[in-house]
N, C-alpha and C positions, 0 to 999 in steps of 0.2 A: 504493500500500500504506500509506503514512504517513497519508493521509486516512482510510482505513478503520480503522487502528489508533487514531487520535485519536477517531473516532466511537464505537468500542466502549469505549474507556477512559473517556471522559467520559459516555457514555450510562449506563454502570454507576454512575458517581459520582453523577449527578443522580438516577437512579432510587433509589439508596440514601438520598440526602438526603430524598426525599419519604417513603420508608418509615419514616424516623426523625423525621418531623414537620415538615420544612420545606415550606411551601406557597408562599412568596413569594420572588421573586428580582428585584432591582433592577439594571438594566444601565446602566452609563455607557458610551456608545458609544466604541469604540476599535479599533485594528487588532490588536494583539498578543493581545487578549482574545477575538478572533473565535471560537476553538473553544469557549470557555466560553459566550459569549453565544448562539451559534447552537444549541448543544446544549440549553441551557435553554429557548430559544424553541421548538425542535422538540418538546420534551416538553410544553410548555404548549399547543402546537397540537394534539397528539395526545390529550392527556389534561388538559383545562383544569380538571377537578375535582381534579387532583393538584398542579398548579403554575400560578401566575400570574406573568407577567413584566411588570414596569413598566420604562419607559425614561425616564431623566432625564439630559439632556445635561450638566448641571453635576455634576462628581464630588463636590464638597463637599456639595451639596444631596442628591444621590442616597444618600449614606451616612446622612444624617439622615433621609431618607424611609424607608430600611430600618429605622433605629432606631425610628421611629414605628410601623411595621408590627409589629415585635417587641414593643415596649412595650405596645401595646394588645391584642395577641392572646395574648401569653405564649409564642408559638412562635418558634423561631429563624428569622430572615430572613437571606437571603444577598444580597450586593452584589458586583457584578463590575466591575472596571476594567482598563484597559490598563497598560502599564509606564511607568516614569518618574515625573514629578511627579504623575500621577493618584493614585498610591499615597499620596503625602503629603497630597493633598486629602481623603483619608478620615480623617486623623489626628484632627481635632476630634470627629467622631462616635465614633471608637474610644475616645477618652478619656471621653466622656459615657457610652458603653455600659459601660465599666469601672466608673465610679463609681456608675452607676445599676443595675448588674448585669443589663443587658439582653442577651439572647442574640443576638448579631450574628455572622454568619459572613462574613468578608472573603475574597474569591477574587480574587487579582491575577494578571494575565497577565505573563509575563516573557520576556526573550530567553533563548535556549538557552545552556548553559555555554560553548560555543565562542566566543560573542560578548561574554562578560563581561570587564571590565577592559581592553578593547582599543579604547575610543573609539567603539564602535558607537552609532548614534543612538538616542535615547530609552532608554538603558540605564544603569542604576545598580545598586548593591548593594541588593537588596530582601530579603535574608535577615534575619529578625528585625527587619523595618522598624519595628515598633511596640514593640520592646523588651519590658519586663515589663508593659506595659499590656494584653496579651492573656493569656487563660487558657491558650492553647496556640498554638504555631506549628509548621507542618510544611512543609518544602521537598519539593515533589512531584517525581517523576522525569519524564523525557520520556514521552509517551504510548506505550503498547504494548498490543497485543491479546493478549499472552501470558497464559495463564490465571493465572499467579502474579501478574502485574501487575494484572489485573482484580480478583482477590481482594484485593490490597493496596488498590486505590483505593476499593473498597467499604468496607473497614475504616477507611480514612482518613475517609470520609464519616461513618461511625458515631462515630468518635472526636471529630470536629468537633462533632457534635450533642451528644454526652455532655458535652464540655467546655463548650460554650456554655450548656447548661442548668444546669450546676453542681448545686446542691442542689434545683433546681426540677424540675417535672414538666410534661409536655405538658398543656394544658388538657383537661378532661374534658367540655367542652361547656357548662359553666356560664358565664353571662355575667359578665364581669369588671367589678368596681366600681372597681378601682384597679390601679396598676402595680406590684404586688409581684412582683419578679423576683429570682432567686437565682443567676444565671449571669454571663455576660459575653461579651466578644468573643473570637473565635479567628481566626487568619490562616493561609490555605493559599496558597502561592506556586507557580504553575504555569508552568514554562518551556515554550515552544513554538517549534519550528523550522518553516520553510516547507515545504510549503504549509499555510496557516493554516485554510483552509476544511475542516471535517471532512466525511467521507462519512456522512451520516445516512439514506441511502436504504433501508437494510435494515429489514425489519419487526421484527427482533429486536434492534435496536441498543441497546435499553434493558434487554434481558433477560440479557446476558452475565454469568455468575457469580452470578446471583440465587439466593439460598437458597430451597429449597422449604419450609423450616420455617415454621410458623405463629407461632413465637416471635420477636419482634423488638421493639426499642424499649427504653426505660428503665423499670425497675421499682425503686421506692425505698420499702421498708417505712417506715411512720411511725416517727419517733424515739420511743424509749422514755423517757417521763418517769414514773417509777414512783411507787408510793405513798410510799416513803421520801423521795424527792425532794420530793413534794408536802407531806409532813409537815414537812420542813426549811424550805421556803419559808414555810409557814403559821406556823411558830414564829418565824421572823425578822420576820414582819409583825405578830405579836401585839402589841397595845397601842401600835402606831405608826400615826400618821395617814398613810394611804397613798393615793397617786393614781397614775394610769396616764398616761404620755405616749404617744400613738399617732401616729407620724409615717408618712411614706411607707414602705411595706413591712410595714404591720401586717396587712393582709389583701388578698386579690385578688378574692374572690367573695362573694356574699350569704351563702352557707353559712358561710364563715369569719367574716364580720362578725357574724352572729347568734350564733355560738358564743362569740366574744369578749365580746359584749355580755351574753349570758346569764350568763357567769361574773362580769362586772363587777357586774351587778344582784344576783347572789346574795351577793357579798361587800361590797356597797354601796361600790363604788370609783368615784369620779369619773374619767371618761376624757377627758382634754384631747385632742380629736380634730382633728388637722391636716386641712385640706381634701383632702389627697392620701391620707389613710388609708383612704378609702372608708366611714368610719363616720358621716359627716354625712348619709348617705342615710337615716338612721333617726332617729326622733323620741324615742328612749328617754331617760328621765330621766338615765341615767348619762352621756350624751354632753354634754360641756361644749364648746360650739362658739365661745363668745365670749371665751375665756380671754385672748387677747392684749390686749383692751381692759380687762382687770381687773388687770393688773400695773401697778405704778408704775414710776418711773425705775429702771433697772438690774434690773428683774425683781422689785421689792419687792412683798410681799403682807402683809396684816394677819395677826396671830398665828393667828386662827381658820382661816385658809386656808393656813398654812405646813405643808408636808408634812414628815414625819419619815422617810418611805420613798417611793421613786419606782420604779415598774416601767416600763421603756421598751421599746416595740415599734418596730422600724424606726429610721430616722434621726431626729435631732432635728427637731422641727416647724419650719415656716417662721418662726415667731415668734422673734425674737432674744431677746425678754424672757423667754421660757420657758427658754432655755439659760442666761441670766443668773440666773434664779431658782435653778436647780439648782446653779450654780456658787457662788452667794452663801450659800445655806442649807446646802449640803453634806449633804443627807439620805442615808440608806442608799440605794444605787442598784443595782437589779437589771436587767440588760440581757438581753433575750431575743432571740436571733438565731441562725440556723443557721451563720453564717459568721464574723462579727467584731463587735466592740463599737461601732465608729464613735463612740467617746466622745471628742470634742474637748475635753471638760472634764477628761479624765484622772482620772475619779473612780468607776470601776466597782468595786463591792464584790463582786458575784456575777454571773458570766456563765453564763447558761443556754443551752446550744447546741441550740436547737430552734426551730421556727417558733412564732409567737405563738398560732396556733390550736391547736397541740399542747399548749402550756403551759396555755392557758386551759381546754382540754377536759379535760386530766388533773386539774387542780385541781377542776374541777366534778365529775368522776367521783369523786374522793376525797371530796368533800362528800357526794355521794349515797350513798356506801358507808359514810360515818361515819368514814373514816380521819382526817379533819381536822375540826376544829370551824370551821364557816363562819359561825356566828352573829356578825355584826359587833358590835364593842364599842360602848358608848355614845359613847366618844371618836370612833370612826370614823363613827358615824351623824351626830354633830354636825358633823364635818369635811366629810362629803359634803353635808350639808344646807346648810352655809355656801357651798360652791362652787355648788350648784344655785340657791340664792337669788340669789347675785351674778350668775350666768349669766342668769337670767330678767330681772333688772333691766337688764342690759346689752343684752339683746335688744330691749327697749322703746326704748332709746336708739338702737340701730343702725337699727331700722325707721324711725326718724324721717327717715332719708335719703330715704325715698320721697316726702317733701314738697318736696324740692329739684328744681326744674324744669330747671336748666341750670348748666353750669360746674363740676360736681363729679363726679369719676370714680365715686364710690361709688353715686350714684343710678343710673347706667347699668349698673353691675355688678349691682345689685339687680334691675334689669329683665331682664337676661340670665338670671340664676338663676331668676327667676319664670317667664319665658316659654319657656325651653329645654325641648324635649319630653322626656318621661319616656323613659329609656333612651338618651338622646343623650350625647355627649361634650363636655365643656367643657375645652378646652386653654388653659392660662394661660401667657403668656410670663413670664419672670423680671422682676426689678426691681420696679416698682410694681404690675404687673398681678397677680402671684401674691399680693402683700400685700393688694391690694384684694379678691381672692377670699377670702383668709384672713379678712378682716374682715366681708365682706358676703354670703358664701355660708353661710346659716344652715341648721341642721338642719331637717328638715320632712317626712321620709318620701318624698321624691322620689328615684327611682333616677337618679342623674346621675354619670357617670364623669368625675372631675376628674383631669387629667394635667398634668405640667409636667416640663421637663428640669432637675430639681433636683440632679443629680449634681455638676455643676461650676457651677451657677447662672449660666451664660453666656447671652448672647443669640444665639449662633451657631446657625444652622440651625433656628430655632424654627418658621418657617412650613413648612419641608420636613418637620420631625418631625410637626407637627400634621396635615399632609396625608397622611402615612403612617399615622398613628393613625386618621385618618378612614375608612380602608378597612375598619375593623371596625364602623362605625356608619352608620346611614342618615343621621344628622344630626350634625354637629360644629360647634361654635362656637369660634373662636380669639379670645381676648382679648389684645390686644397694644398696645404703645406704638409711636411712630413710628420710633425708632431701631432697635428690634428688627425691625420690618417692612422698613425700609430695608436693614438688614444682610443680609436674605435675600429681597429683593424679586424676584430672578430666579426664585424658587420659583413665582411666579404663572404662569410658562411651563408649569407642570404642568396648567394648565387644559385644554390640548389632550390631554394624556395621560389625564386623567380622562374626557374625551369618548370617546377611543379605547376605554378599558376598558368604558364603558357600551355602546358599539356592539358590542363583542365578547361581550356578555352578562355582563360582570363586575359588574353592579349599578350603579345610579345613586346616587352619594354627593353629599350637599349639605354644603357648607362655607361658613359665614358668618364672615368676618373682621371683628371689631369693633375698629376702630382708635381708641384714645383718644389723640388727637394733641395733645400739649402743645408740639410743635416743639422737642424737646430732651430732655436727661437730667434730668427733673424730680426724680428720686429724690435727687439731690445737694442739693436744697433741704432735705432732712431730715438730711444728714450733716455731719460736722465740716468738710468742705471749703467749706461755704457761706461766702461773703464778699461784701462790696460792692466788692472790688478787681477790676480788669479780668481777672485770670487766671481768675476763677470762670466767667464766661461762655465765655471762650476755650477753657479746658481741660476743663470739666465740663458745663456746660449744653449747649454745642455745638449751637445751633439750626441746622437744615439747610434750612429753607424748601422742602421737597419738595412738588411738585404730585402728590399721590397719585391724583387723578382722571385725570390724564394717564397715570400709570403703569398704572392699571387699564385704561384704554382701549387701551394698547399691547399688553396681553396678553388683550384681549377679556374682561375681568372686569367684570360689572355693578357699577356704583358708585352709592352713595347717600350723601348728607350729612345729618346730623341734629344740630341745635344744641340741641334741647330733648328732654326725656324723652318727651313726647307724639309728637314727630316720630320719635324713635328707635323707639318701640313700633310705629308704622306701618311704618317701614322694615324692622325686624327681622322682623315677622310676614310681610311681603311676601317676604323673602329665604328664610325657612324652607322647606325642601323643594325649592328651586330647584336643579336639577342643576349640579354643578361648584362653582366658587368665586364668591362674591359679597363685596363690600367695602362696609362702612358706616363712614364717617369721622365721628368725633365730636370737634369741637374743644374743648379745655379749656385753661385758662391754664397757662403755664410756671411762673410764680412764684406764691407763696402756698400751696404744697402743704401745708406744715405747718399753716397756719391753717385750711385747708379740712378737714383730718382731725382737728383738735383736739377737736371735739365728740364724736368717736367713738373716739379713742385717748386714753389717759391720758398726755399729754405733759408734764405739769407736774412 
């Protein structure tokens, strides 16, 4: 009877998850989570169009894989683990999901109440295990087939989806250009007693308690940014040199991006577009893509490019100098976000609680209706013109990296951006990789989704996240350094899982890992820790001398080595479209990073 109750209880739960938008579940194998894993698997077997199940034997990597699934798709992804330390292994991904607002649903198996606090094996207190880092926590009851319990578990599934989506909505089918998410992680803890295997033999095991209503899911009317609000913002910006900072979270789709850019063009606003904003897919004059190379030390800019007002969408851009510029000049700052300011400069003057596309769209409508005067002043035109002219000059300087044949990271990043297929994903690791993308990923009209785990800026779980994100694209390229790859090298074991998915009709995904190997933490060559003393290499550069060819062979990952740009072009073209994971290693020097970047960055 218990097995039947568990089947009906969890069948209803997973059925409701799919009704509310969950399509992907990642399983970390374990015993106490058997009811969760087997029920999710059975649903995926019966209705693969409703649910996909991935298996990752490493709990830490599995949570990041689920994070990547949700980040790229915009849908909540669920991840399942057993009790004990497995729960703690999910913690890094939960923290990243919180900071990046990614909808992640964590389902943990647990011992029943009668075994808690009595020294039972693999048993610890899992209540509120992630503290206030999740948007919601729910302690689930022991499974029951009672109609009231089934109704409850379906409502628990709905509440989990609602909380994880936050201010976001399920994607409408539009392809995503960037990872603008508005939710976060939630945690449901499921206690199970033996027998652990659920009885899923019944045909209606997923039907118990299902509502016959056609109404289900989340409906969120667009925020109202009225004509009076538009008039107020317009009056605040009048006679002020104004620019827009567009960081991660500015937009998610082409529709949103075009709406933001149409507004910027109408008001002649230069848009400093972070590579994670999605706006560098467009060649519009308003897009300023080379801004980081235009700042002096500490974010200094000449008077003709000094803003008196800044409108910020999303988090601050990758460029540290941009943040320094805002801090030093202290312009009037308007932050547009549906949740929070994320203002580490502590300088918000006006907080507009809505999405950037709603803000831009309302102001544009106000222009069309004549409610606000949108004719840019001569001062604003001169200001925008100065930014555009400087941006064009910087582009010429940055393109010169194409003439470098070997030894410079930027030359290889330029080739990745040029050769990556339209509609593919470029996933950048943190540290120097995302900074190289910021510098050398130029606007140009190519649809390329650029993603990165910028929530906590860590190197943890990067390969796993990229492989999860890759499930939304035919082609993905991961740009990474050696320490980041080493930190998550066991993610290469997912090579087998990708082949299993392809064999089951889940689609063949191609993932090319471009490893810029400087054998250490080269970014510290740019930071104050740099020194000729012994501690610098021992504590910061940390060379590891890893044989990545052998690592690739261990996981049956095709491997190539390229020392020149021409060799890289050949290797990269050969790897594109190859099912599963491929690895291209590009050796670059550990020392001299600052000197290599000096012609492209303003480091004086």
